[in-house]
C-alpha positions as CSV (number, residue, x, y, z in Angstrom):
1,X,24.0,34.9,-8.7
2,X,25.0,36.5,-12.0
3,X,26.2,34.5,-14.3
4,X,29.0,37.1,-15.2
5,X,30.1,36.4,-11.4
6,X,33.3,34.3,-10.3
7,X,31.9,30.8,-10.0
8,X,33.9,29.2,-6.9
9,X,32.4,26.3,-5.5
10,X,30.2,23.5,-6.5
11,X,27.1,25.4,-4.8
12,X,28.0,28.2,-7.6
13,X,28.2,26.3,-10.2
14,X,24.5,24.5,-9.1
15,X,22.9,28.0,-8.8
16,X,24.0,28.9,-12.2
17,X,23.0,26.0,-13.9
18,X,19.5,26.5,-12.4
19,X,19.2,29.5,-14.6
20,X,20.2,27.7,-17.8
21,X,18.5,24.9,-17.6
22,X,14.8,24.2,-18.4
23,X,12.7,23.0,-15.5
24,X,12.0,19.7,-16.8
25,X,15.6,19.1,-16.7
26,X,16.8,20.7,-13.8
27,X,13.5,18.8,-12.2
28,X,15.0,15.6,-13.3
29,X,18.4,16.2,-12.2
30,X,17.4,17.6,-8.6
31,X,14.9,16.0,-7.2
32,X,15.0,13.0,-4.5
33,X,12.1,10.8,-3.9
34,X,8.8,11.6,-2.0
35,X,9.6,14.4,0.1
36,X,12.9,14.7,-0.2
37,X,14.1,14.1,3.5
38,X,16.7,11.8,2.5
39,X,18.1,14.0,-0.2
40,X,18.5,16.9,2.0
41,X,19.9,14.5,4.7
42,X,22.8,13.3,2.1
43,X,24.3,16.6,2.4
44,X,23.6,17.6,6.1
45,X,25.0,14.3,7.4
46,X,28.9,15.6,6.5
47,X,28.0,18.3,8.5
48,X,27.8,16.3,11.9
49,X,31.4,15.2,11.4
50,X,33.9,17.4,12.3
51,X,37.9,17.4,11.5
52,X,40.5,17.2,13.7
53,X,43.7,18.7,11.8
54,X,47.3,17.6,13.0
55,X,49.6,20.3,13.3
56,X,53.8,21.0,12.4
57,X,53.8,18.2,9.7
58,X,55.5,19.0,6.5
59,X,53.0,19.4,4.2
60,X,54.9,21.0,0.8
61,X,54.1,18.2,-1.4
62,X,50.6,17.0,-1.3
63,X,50.0,13.4,-3.5
64,X,46.5,12.6,-4.2
65,X,47.4,9.7,-6.5
66,X,45.7,6.2,-5.8
67,X,45.4,2.8,-7.8
68,X,41.9,1.6,-8.3
69,X,41.9,-2.1,-10.1
70,X,45.2,-1.9,-10.9
71,X,45.0,1.7,-12.4
72,X,46.1,4.5,-11.5
73,X,44.0,7.6,-10.5
74,X,45.2,11.4,-10.0
75,X,42.8,12.2,-7.6
76,X,40.4,9.9,-5.6
77,X,37.3,12.0,-7.0
78,X,35.7,10.7,-9.9
79,X,32.7,10.7,-12.2
80,X,29.8,8.9,-11.2
81,X,26.6,7.4,-13.2
82,X,24.3,10.1,-14.3
83,X,21.6,9.7,-16.8
84,X,20.8,11.4,-19.5
85,X,23.4,13.9,-19.5
86,X,22.7,15.4,-22.9
87,X,20.1,16.8,-21.3
88,X,22.3,19.4,-19.3
89,X,24.2,20.6,-22.4
90,X,24.7,18.8,-25.9
91,X,28.1,17.6,-25.0
92,X,26.3,15.2,-22.9
93,X,28.3,11.9,-21.6
94,X,31.3,12.9,-24.1
95,X,31.4,16.1,-22.3
96,X,32.2,14.4,-18.7
97,X,33.8,11.5,-19.8
98,X,36.8,13.9,-21.5
99,X,36.9,15.8,-18.4
100,X,37.6,12.8,-16.1
101,X,40.1,11.9,-18.3
102,X,41.8,14.6,-19.1
103,X,42.4,15.2,-14.9
104,X,43.3,11.6,-14.9
105,X,40.2,9.9,-13.2
106,X,37.4,7.3,-13.4
107,X,34.6,8.5,-15.5
108,X,31.3,5.9,-15.2
109,X,28.7,5.8,-17.7
110,X,25.2,4.7,-17.5
111,X,23.1,2.4,-19.0
112,X,20.5,4.7,-19.2
113,X,22.4,7.3,-21.4
114,X,22.2,9.6,-24.2
115,X,25.7,8.7,-25.7
116,X,26.5,5.2,-27.1
117,X,29.1,2.7,-25.0
118,X,31.0,3.0,-28.3
119,X,30.9,6.9,-28.8
120,X,32.1,7.2,-25.1
121,X,34.9,5.0,-25.2
122,X,36.2,6.5,-28.7
123,X,36.0,9.8,-27.1
124,X,38.6,8.9,-24.2
125,X,40.6,5.7,-25.5
126,X,42.9,6.1,-22.8
127,X,40.9,7.0,-19.8
128,X,39.7,5.1,-16.9
129,X,36.0,4.0,-17.6
130,X,33.7,1.9,-15.8
131,X,30.2,0.9,-17.3
132,X,27.3,1.2,-15.0
133,X,24.3,-1.8,-15.8
134,X,21.0,-2.3,-14.8
135,X,20.1,-6.4,-15.3
136,X,16.8,-6.0,-17.4
137,X,14.0,-8.5,-17.8
138,X,15.4,-9.9,-20.9
139,X,18.8,-11.1,-19.7
140,X,19.9,-11.1,-23.5
141,X,19.5,-7.3,-23.6
142,X,22.4,-7.2,-20.0
143,X,24.5,-9.6,-21.7
144,X,24.8,-7.8,-24.9
145,X,25.5,-4.5,-23.0
146,X,28.1,-6.4,-21.0
147,X,29.8,-7.6,-24.4
148,X,29.9,-3.9,-25.8
149,X,31.3,-2.4,-22.6
150,X,34.0,-5.0,-22.8
151,X,35.0,-4.7,-26.3
152,X,34.8,-0.9,-26.1
153,X,37.5,-1.4,-23.2
154,X,35.1,-0.6,-20.0
155,X,37.4,-1.9,-17.2
156,X,34.9,-2.4,-14.4
157,X,31.0,-3.2,-14.1
158,X,29.1,-1.3,-11.6
159,X,25.8,-3.0,-11.2
160,X,23.1,-1.1,-9.4
161,X,21.2,-3.3,-7.0
162,X,18.9,-0.7,-5.3
163,X,16.5,-0.1,-7.9
164,X,14.1,-3.2,-8.7
165,X,11.5,-0.2,-9.0
166,X,13.2,3.6,-9.4
167,X,11.4,5.9,-6.4
168,X,9.0,7.9,-7.2
169,X,10.4,11.5,-7.7
170,X,7.2,14.1,-7.9
171,X,8.7,16.4,-10.0
172,X,9.2,14.3,-12.8
173,X,5.3,12.9,-12.4
174,X,4.2,16.8,-12.1
175,X,6.3,17.5,-15.4
176,X,5.1,14.3,-17.4
177,X,8.9,14.1,-18.0
178,X,9.9,13.1,-21.1
179,X,13.0,13.4,-23.4
180,X,12.8,16.0,-26.2
181,X,12.4,14.8,-29.7
182,X,15.9,15.6,-30.5
183,X,17.0,12.9,-27.9
184,X,17.0,9.1,-27.9
185,X,17.5,6.7,-25.6
186,X,17.8,2.9,-26.0
187,X,15.7,0.7,-23.6
188,X,14.5,3.8,-21.9
189,X,10.5,3.9,-21.3
190,X,9.5,7.2,-20.5
191,X,7.8,8.6,-17.5
192,X,4.0,9.7,-17.5
193,X,1.2,10.9,-15.1
194,X,-2.3,10.6,-15.3
195,X,-2.6,14.2,-13.2
196,X,-0.7,16.9,-11.3
197,X,-1.6,15.5,-8.1
198,X,1.0,12.7,-6.9
199,X,1.3,12.7,-3.0
200,X,-1.2,13.5,-0.1
201,X,0.8,17.1,0.1
202,X,-0.7,18.0,-3.2
203,X,-3.9,17.0,-2.5
204,X,-3.8,18.8,0.6
205,X,-2.8,21.9,-0.9
206,X,-5.5,21.4,-3.7
207,X,-8.1,21.0,-0.8
208,X,-6.9,23.9,1.3
209,X,-8.1,25.9,-2.0
210,X,-11.1,24.4,-2.4
211,X,-12.8,24.0,2.0
212,X,-14.1,26.9,3.7
213,X,-11.9,28.6,6.4
214,X,-14.1,27.2,8.8
215,X,-14.0,23.7,7.5
216,X,-10.4,23.5,6.6
217,X,-9.2,25.0,10.2
218,X,-11.4,22.1,11.8
219,X,-9.8,19.6,9.2
220,X,-6.1,20.9,9.9
221,X,-5.4,22.2,12.9
222,X,-4.2,20.9,16.0
223,X,-4.4,21.6,20.4
224,X,-2.9,24.3,21.6
225,X,0.0,25.9,20.0
226,X,0.5,22.7,17.6
227,X,3.8,21.5,18.3
228,X,2.3,17.6,18.8
229,X,0.8,18.0,15.3
230,X,3.9,19.1,13.7
231,X,6.0,15.9,15.5
232,X,3.2,13.8,14.4
233,X,4.9,14.2,10.8
234,X,8.6,15.0,11.5
235,X,8.7,11.9,14.1
236,X,8.5,9.7,11.1
237,X,11.8,11.6,9.3
238,X,13.6,10.4,12.4
239,X,13.4,6.9,11.3
240,X,15.7,5.7,8.2
241,X,15.1,2.7,6.4
242,X,17.9,0.2,5.8
243,X,16.7,-1.7,2.8
244,X,17.9,-5.3,2.1
245,X,19.2,-6.4,-1.4
246,X,19.0,-8.7,-4.0
247,X,16.2,-10.1,-2.9
248,X,13.2,-11.0,-5.8
249,X,10.5,-8.6,-5.3
250,X,9.0,-9.2,-9.0
251,X,5.7,-10.0,-6.7
252,X,4.8,-7.7,-3.5
253,X,2.1,-8.6,-1.7
254,X,0.2,-5.9,0.5
255,X,-2.3,-8.3,1.5
256,X,-2.7,-8.7,5.8
257,X,-6.1,-10.3,7.8
258,X,-7.4,-8.2,10.7
259,X,-10.2,-10.1,13.0
260,X,-11.0,-12.7,10.4
261,X,-11.5,-10.6,7.2
262,X,-8.8,-10.2,4.6
263,X,-7.7,-6.7,3.6
264,X,-6.0,-5.7,0.3
265,X,-3.4,-3.6,2.0
266,X,-2.5,-2.3,5.9
267,X,-3.7,1.2,5.4
268,X,-7.0,1.7,6.9
269,X,-9.4,5.1,6.8
270,X,-9.5,6.5,10.1
271,X,-12.6,7.9,11.7
272,X,-12.9,11.6,11.2
273,X,-15.8,14.0,12.0
274,X,-18.6,15.4,10.5
275,X,-17.0,14.5,6.6
276,X,-20.0,16.5,4.7
277,X,-17.7,19.8,5.3
278,X,-15.3,18.2,2.9
279,X,-17.4,16.8,0.3
280,X,-21.3,16.4,-0.1
281,X,-20.4,12.7,-0.7
282,X,-19.1,12.9,3.0
283,X,-18.5,9.3,4.6
284,X,-19.6,7.3,2.2
285,X,-17.4,8.5,-0.3
286,X,-14.9,7.5,1.7
287,X,-16.4,4.2,2.9
288,X,-17.0,3.4,-1.0
289,X,-13.0,4.2,-1.5
290,X,-11.9,2.1,1.2
291,X,-14.3,-0.9,0.1
292,X,-13.6,-0.5,-3.5
293,X,-9.8,-0.8,-2.7
294,X,-10.3,-3.7,-0.3
295,X,-9.8,-2.1,2.8
296,X,-10.9,-1.1,6.6
297,X,-13.3,2.1,7.0
298,X,-13.9,3.1,10.7
299,X,-17.2,5.3,10.9
300,X,-17.0,8.3,13.6
301,X,-19.9,8.4,16.0
302,X,-20.2,12.0,15.1
303,X,-20.8,11.8,11.6
304,X,-22.8,13.3,9.1
305,X,-23.9,10.3,7.5
306,X,-26.2,7.8,9.5
307,X,-25.0,4.1,10.7
308,X,-27.4,2.4,8.4
309,X,-26.9,4.7,5.4
310,X,-22.7,4.3,5.1
311,X,-23.3,0.1,6.1
312,X,-25.9,0.1,3.1
313,X,-23.4,1.9,0.7
314,X,-20.9,-1.0,1.2
315,X,-23.1,-3.9,2.0
316,X,-19.6,-6.1,1.6
317,X,-16.9,-3.3,2.5
318,X,-14.8,-4.0,5.5
319,X,-16.3,-1.4,8.3
320,X,-15.8,-0.5,12.1
321,X,-17.8,1.6,14.3
322,X,-15.6,4.4,16.3
323,X,-17.6,4.7,19.7
324,X,-18.0,7.7,22.2
325,X,-19.2,6.7,25.9
326,X,-21.8,9.2,26.6
327,X,-23.6,10.4,29.8
328,X,-26.6,8.5,29.0
329,X,-25.5,4.9,28.8
330,X,-28.6,4.0,27.0
331,X,-27.3,6.4,24.2
332,X,-24.1,4.3,23.7
333,X,-25.5,1.1,23.8
334,X,-28.3,2.0,21.3
335,X,-25.5,2.8,19.0
336,X,-23.2,-0.1,19.3
337,X,-27.3,-2.2,18.8
338,X,-27.5,-0.2,15.4
339,X,-23.8,-1.0,14.0
340,X,-24.0,-4.6,15.1
341,X,-27.5,-4.7,13.4
342,X,-26.4,-2.6,10.6
343,X,-22.8,-5.1,9.9
344,X,-20.2,-3.5,11.2
345,X,-17.3,-5.8,12.3
346,X,-15.7,-3.7,15.5
347,X,-16.0,-1.5,17.6
348,X,-13.2,1.2,18.4
349,X,-13.6,3.1,21.4
350,X,-11.9,6.2,21.9
351,X,-10.4,6.8,24.7
352,X,-8.2,10.1,25.2
353,X,-11.4,12.3,24.7
354,X,-12.8,12.7,28.1
355,X,-12.7,16.6,27.0
356,X,-12.1,17.6,23.1
357,X,-8.9,19.6,23.1
358,X,-8.4,23.2,22.5
359,X,-8.1,24.0,19.0
360,X,-7.5,27.6,18.5
361,X,-8.7,27.5,15.0
362,X,-12.3,26.5,16.4
363,X,-12.6,28.8,18.9
364,X,-11.3,31.9,16.7
365,X,-14.1,31.1,14.2
366,X,-17.2,30.0,16.4
367,X,-17.2,26.7,14.6
368,X,-20.2,25.5,14.1
369,X,-22.0,22.9,11.7
370,X,-23.5,24.3,8.3
371,X,-27.4,24.3,9.1
372,X,-27.8,22.2,6.2
373,X,-25.8,19.5,8.2
374,X,-26.7,17.3,11.3
375,X,-24.9,14.7,13.5
376,X,-26.7,12.1,11.7
377,X,-26.5,9.2,14.1
378,X,-28.8,10.7,16.9
379,X,-32.7,10.5,17.2
380,X,-34.2,12.6,19.6
381,X,-31.2,14.2,20.4
382,X,-30.1,18.0,19.6
383,X,-27.7,17.2,16.5
384,X,-26.9,20.7,15.8
385,X,-23.4,22.0,16.8
386,X,-23.3,25.7,17.4
387,X,-20.7,27.8,18.5
388,X,-21.6,30.2,21.5
389,X,-18.4,32.5,22.0
390,X,-16.3,29.4,21.0
391,X,-16.2,26.2,19.6
392,X,-19.3,24.3,18.9
393,X,-17.8,21.1,18.7
394,X,-16.3,21.6,22.1
395,X,-19.3,22.6,23.3
396,X,-21.2,19.6,22.1
397,X,-18.6,16.7,23.5
398,X,-18.5,18.5,27.2
399,X,-22.2,18.6,27.3
400,X,-23.0,14.7,26.4
401,X,-19.6,12.5,26.8
402,X,-18.6,10.9,29.5
403,X,-15.7,12.5,31.6
404,X,-16.2,9.9,34.3
405,X,-14.8,7.0,32.0
406,X,-12.4,4.4,33.6
407,X,-11.1,1.0,33.2
408,X,-13.8,-0.5,34.6
409,X,-16.0,1.0,31.9
410,X,-14.3,-1.2,29.3
411,X,-15.9,-4.4,30.9
412,X,-19.1,-3.1,30.9
413,X,-18.8,-2.2,27.2
414,X,-17.2,-5.8,26.5
415,X,-20.6,-7.5,28.1
416,X,-22.7,-5.1,25.8
417,X,-21.1,-6.6,22.5
418,X,-20.1,-9.3,20.9
419,X,-17.9,-7.4,18.3
420,X,-14.2,-7.3,19.0
421,X,-13.0,-4.5,20.8
422,X,-10.3,-2.0,20.3
423,X,-9.4,0.8,22.3
424,X,-8.3,4.4,20.1
425,X,-5.5,6.4,22.4
426,X,-3.3,4.5,23.9
427,X,0.3,5.9,24.1
428,X,1.3,4.5,27.2
429,X,3.0,1.0,27.1
430,X,1.7,0.5,30.6
431,X,-2.0,1.3,29.6
432,X,-1.4,-1.1,26.8
433,X,-0.3,-4.0,28.9
434,X,-3.6,-3.6,31.3
435,X,-5.7,-3.0,28.0
436,X,-4.5,-6.6,27.2
437,X,-3.9,-8.4,30.2
438,X,-6.5,-7.3,32.7
439,X,-9.1,-6.0,30.0
440,X,-8.5,-8.4,27.2
441,X,-9.1,-6.1,24.6
442,X,-8.8,-7.4,20.7
443,X,-7.0,-4.0,19.5
444,X,-5.0,-1.3,20.3
445,X,-4.5,2.0,18.0
446,X,-1.6,3.6,19.3
447,X,-2.8,7.5,18.5
448,X,-2.4,11.0,20.0
449,X,-6.2,11.9,18.2
450,X,-4.3,13.9,15.4
451,X,-2.5,15.6,17.7
452,X,-6.1,17.4,18.6
453,X,-6.3,16.4,22.4
454,X,-2.9,17.3,24.4
455,X,-0.3,19.2,23.0
456,X,2.9,18.2,24.1
457,X,2.6,14.3,24.0
458,X,4.7,12.4,21.7
459,X,4.3,11.4,18.4
460,X,2.6,8.0,17.6
461,X,5.5,6.4,16.0
462,X,7.6,7.2,18.7
463,X,5.8,4.7,21.4
464,X,4.8,2.3,18.6
465,X,7.6,0.1,19.2
466,X,7.2,0.0,23.0
467,X,3.6,-0.7,22.7
468,X,4.3,-3.6,20.6
469,X,6.9,-5.1,23.2
470,X,4.7,-4.9,25.7
471,X,1.6,-6.2,23.7
472,X,3.1,-8.8,21.6
473,X,1.3,-11.4,20.0
474,X,-1.7,-10.8,22.6
475,X,-3.7,-8.7,20.5
476,X,-3.4,-6.6,16.9
477,X,-1.6,-3.2,17.2
478,X,-2.7,-0.6,14.6
479,X,-1.5,3.2,14.8
480,X,-2.4,6.4,13.2
481,X,-0.9,10.2,13.2
482,X,1.4,12.1,10.9
483,X,1.1,9.2,8.0
484,X,1.8,11.0,4.9
485,X,3.5,8.7,2.6
486,X,3.9,5.1,1.7
487,X,7.4,5.4,3.4
488,X,5.9,6.3,6.5
489,X,3.7,3.4,6.5
490,X,6.8,1.2,6.2
491,X,8.2,2.4,9.2
492,X,5.2,2.0,11.2
493,X,4.6,-1.5,9.6
494,X,8.2,-2.2,11.1
495,X,7.8,-0.7,14.5
496,X,5.2,-3.6,14.9
497,X,1.9,-2.1,13.8
498,X,-0.2,-4.4,11.7
499,X,-1.9,-1.6,9.9
500,X,-2.1,2.0,9.5
501,X,-5.3,4.4,9.5
502,X,-5.0,7.6,7.6
503,X,-7.6,10.5,8.6
504,X,-6.6,14.1,7.3
505,X,-5.4,12.3,3.9
506,X,-8.6,10.9,3.5
507,X,-10.4,14.4,3.9
508,X,-8.0,15.6,1.5
509,X,-8.8,13.6,-1.3
510,X,-12.4,13.9,-0.4
511,X,-12.3,17.9,-0.9
512,X,-10.7,17.5,-4.0
513,X,-12.7,14.8,-5.7
514,X,-15.3,13.5,-3.7
515,X,-15.3,9.3,-3.8
516,X,-12.9,9.6,-6.8
517,X,-10.4,11.9,-4.7
518,X,-10.6,9.4,-1.8
519,X,-9.6,6.4,-4.0
520,X,-6.9,8.4,-5.6
521,X,-5.5,9.2,-2.1
522,X,-5.6,6.0,-1.2
523,X,-4.1,4.1,-4.6
524,X,-1.3,6.8,-3.6
525,X,-0.4,5.7,-0.6
526,X,-1.4,2.1,-1.4
527,X,1.6,2.1,-4.7
528,X,4.1,4.1,-2.4
529,X,3.7,2.0,0.2
530,X,4.6,-1.1,-2.5
531,X,7.5,1.0,-4.2
532,X,9.1,0.9,-0.6
533,X,8.8,-2.5,0.0
534,X,10.4,-3.4,-3.4
535,X,13.2,-1.0,-2.8
536,X,13.7,-2.2,0.8
537,X,13.8,-5.5,-0.3
538,X,10.4,-6.9,0.8
539,X,8.0,-8.9,-1.3
540,X,5.4,-9.7,1.5
541,X,4.5,-7.9,4.9
542,X,6.1,-10.0,6.8
543,X,9.1,-9.7,5.5
544,X,8.9,-6.3,6.8
545,X,10.5,-5.6,10.5
546,X,12.2,-3.9,13.3
547,X,15.9,-4.7,11.2
548,X,14.6,-2.6,8.4
549,X,14.5,0.7,10.2
550,X,17.1,2.8,12.8
551,X,16.1,5.9,14.6
552,X,18.5,8.5,14.0
553,X,20.8,9.4,16.9
554,X,21.3,12.5,15.9
555,X,19.0,14.8,14.1
556,X,18.0,18.6,13.6
557,X,14.1,17.5,13.0
């Protein structure tokens, strides 16, 4: 909109302000936390309410006045506390305070202001003014702020209780937000960032510029028209977090115990195939990242690094082995034996892949492994994946995987190993019941194979609660699929998962920076989860429960 046009609504002012403000100031004022779903929802929610007008009533005189804490207010719209208002204009807090006073309504001054308590009070001696307060670790600072507000004539304190930490606002981190040198802020520490990549989405975007098209399509694609792929992510947005306030979150303990091993935080590395397509560090890069941060790494059967080499790279790391059952059962038994001897601590049997799903990108690209890479876990078998008129990986699977796999084969595998057995790919609560009650499996990963198998199945997070209710405490329940943020992890934990596993996110980190990039992605998710827990009032994982999440009754997602 041209600045010469007439501004007739708040949206007009927002658009005009976007042309006037420096990017750093605009991003600071306009941004929300993480991927900003709640920011958008704050506005959209109003649109779900309709007004039912009453007719034939005398509206000659409209009285908007009300009384708040004994003071008359001309109309029921006040000025909320917002920080550092001189970033918008040199008038700053005084400009908004005078506007509120002039029109006879409430002005709330932020603790984090660029104008002092006393200067604002002096500018509106008779105005209705309240003071927004944070509680500082040094309680003397807090008491001094209260005393100054009282002496300056502020009439109420507004204690903010939803900010034991500030939310992760990606724009501020990317901009390395700081106050301009001509502005000062008492008791304020500027934000800083160690880099420009601040979330999993950033790593995915960066990886998309680094990876060859065939590799990128292989990693990123889902089955058929990819409805389930999109649904895996969108489903998380249909669950809202109901935080609890005024709980001590000074110390956040993310640790848990899985199959007798302590894990530092409940986010592990899911099995993904052929990781050297992303970076020469491959599976060892992701394994070392998981081990370094104290969490679980699951190695895929279809890996470009052998069982033994991965095990040697993380001798003390928590490592599980993902298994397919081959038509030649001797191949399967040999893989199990090698995993046991190498120190892997659990088997993860994929049960949702009697065939591989139709991934159109792989077919269009005639997907095949580059000539310098091989399937590393197979000796004496063809370890090449070549596409002949279609996807090489699908042809490989069809020729070797056992499509006749049934529940009776679970007993066969349990008799062949002493390792805990986890079934990966369960979406049905009835299948979960059969798994635990009839076959006594040790764990279940609620998963739809990253939406790469049957398009049209539900997102794992949408069936997680049903599975957990059926299973109870009879076995461990994990999940993967669609996880991009720490709040996603929080929601999954609240719905009953003991741990959450991420696959594509780790591939993006690997593609961007090898082992270092993988570490960074895990750290981001860990730190986002820690922050989500703090803001939700949870100091340990046992505090996270189903009462803290609610599925939206109505959503356009």
